[in-house]
N, C-alpha and C positions, 0 to 999 in steps of 0.2 A: 336796493337800499343804499344810501350814501351815509357813511359814518364819519364823525370827526373826533379826533383825540387831541387833547391839550396836554402836551408833554409826553415823554416816552421813557419813563422810569421803570423800575422793577414791576410795580403793580399794573401800570398801563400795558406793559408787555404781556403780562399774564392774561389780561382781558383780551388783548389782540389775539393771542393764541386760542383762547376759548371761543371767541366769536368766529375766527377763521375755521376752527374745527367743526363747530356745530351749526353754523349758519352760512357756510361758504356759498351755497347756491343762491342765497338771498342778497348777498352783498355785491353791489356794483362797484363802489369805490370806497377806499378808506383814506381819509385825509388826515394830516397831522400839522399841528402848530407846535413848533419846537421852541424850547426856551434855552437849550444848550446844544452843543454839537457832539455830545456824548455818543459814542458808537460801541457801547458795551452791551452785548447780548446777555440777558439773564434768562436761564432755562428754568423749567418747572422745579427741578431739584435744587434750585438756587445757586448752581454753579454759574460762572460767567466766563465769557471770552470776548475778546475784541474782534469786531468785524469791520471791514473797510467802510461799508456804508449801510448803516442799520435801516435807513429808509428803503433802500433797495431790497435788503434781506426780507423785510416784511411786506414789500410791494406797496409802500405808502406814498401818497402824493403830498408833497409839501405845499402848504398854503399859508395865507395870512388871514387875520380876522376880517379885514376889509373885503375879502373875496367870498366870504361865507354865503352871502345872500344869493350869489350867482351859481352856487354849487348844489343847490337843492338838498341840503343836509337833512336827514331824517332824525338822527340821534347824535348827541354829543356826550363824550365822556370827559369829565373834568376830574381826572385822577391825580395828575401831577401839576395842575395849574398853580401858580404862585398864590399864596394866601391872600395877599392884598388885592389880587385881581379877580378872585372867584365871584364875589358879589356882583360886580359890574358885568362880568362875562355872562352870568346867569340871567341878569336882567335883559341883556341884549339877545340872548338865545330865546328867551320867552317871547320877546317881541317878534322874533322871526318864526315863532311857533315850532321850535325844534325840541324834541324830547331830550331831557337832560338826565344824566346820571352823574351825581357829584358825591364822591366817596368821603371827602373830608369836610370839616366844619366850614360854615360860611360866616364871615365876619362882615357885618354892615357898619360902616363908619358914619 
């Protein structure tokens, strides 16, 4: 299974840890589209620490939205995607027949 995350904030990191813990054998790749270069690791107890490269820490592959179609993504997590982008992202993911988990409200303009 190939998974895609939009953003890597506190909540996304929590989902990453849970998926890695309980579904590790089913996951082929985890891709990330980042909106910032933040490298702060947030632990389950909500303590934080700076890491040199958070993508490497979680073994994530950095990608862009234009490359999604070629990555055979099975599921996408829109947890930290910017509010103004969520609706359009969801429409594009639906067209690609990718399962979507969107934790925050969707605003259609």
